N, C-alpha and C positions, 0 to 999 in steps of 0.2 A: 504493500500500499504505499502510495506517495506521501511525503511528509506534509503536503497541503491538502490532503484528503480531510474534509470534514467529516468528524465521527459523531458529534452531538450537533444536530441542527438546531435545536432549542436553544442551546447555550454557545452556538458557534464555536465549538473546540474542534481543533485540528489533531491529526495524529502526532504532529510535532510537539503541540503543546502538552499532550499527554505523556510523550516519551520524556520531555522535559521534567514533568512532575515526578515520573518514575525514577529519572536520574538524580533528583534531589531527595530521594529516599522514601517517596510515598509509593509504597509497593503492595498495598491493598485497595481492595474496591472502595471500601469505606472511606479511607484517608483521601483518595482522589476525588470521590464525591463531595466530600466536604470542602476541598480546596477548590474545586472548579464548579460545582452544582451540576456535574454530568448525571443525567439520569433523574434530574428534578425539574425538568421542563414540562411542557404540555403532553408530551408523549409518555411521561414517566419511565423513560429507559427502554421503551419497547424497540426502538431503533438503534440506540447506541449501546445497549448493555452488552451484547455479544462481541462488538468491536473492542470495548474496553476489556473484557475478559480475555480475548484473544492476545491483546497487547501485554495485559499482566502475565499471562501464561508464558509468553515467549521471553519476557524480561527475567521472570523468576524460574525459568527452565522447568516448568511443570505442564501438565496437560490442563485444558481449560475446565475440566471436571474438578480439578484440586483447587481452584480458586474460590475462596470464600466470597459469597454474595453479601451485599448490603443487608442490614437488619431492616425488617419491615415492622412498622410500629402501627398498632391499631389506635383508633381515637383515645382521647384521655378518658372519656366516660361514654358509656353506651348511649346509643341515640335510637329513638323510635324512627322508623323508616318515614313515618308522616313528617317528621320534623325536617329530614333531608328533602323530601318532596315538596315541602312548603304547604302542606294540608293543614288546615286549621284543626286543631285538637278537638273542637266540639263537633265536627262532622261525622 
């Protein structure tokens, strides 16, 4: 992949920028996510996650299956579906 190839369209991150972060010592998915916001845009990582995993696997001499993914956090408190949909509770 070319250094100028955009990995994350939402955050406009290139392969070169990801490789720079890896060379600075960010060798985990979560570290790079926090430093660059990759995977936090509108697509929530659906287009960039596999490319980032491939770069991390190559840099760490591992298979992509060995790369730990980001943590997924549930909402801080349970919500009723109606609250999310904007339905009045009295309906």
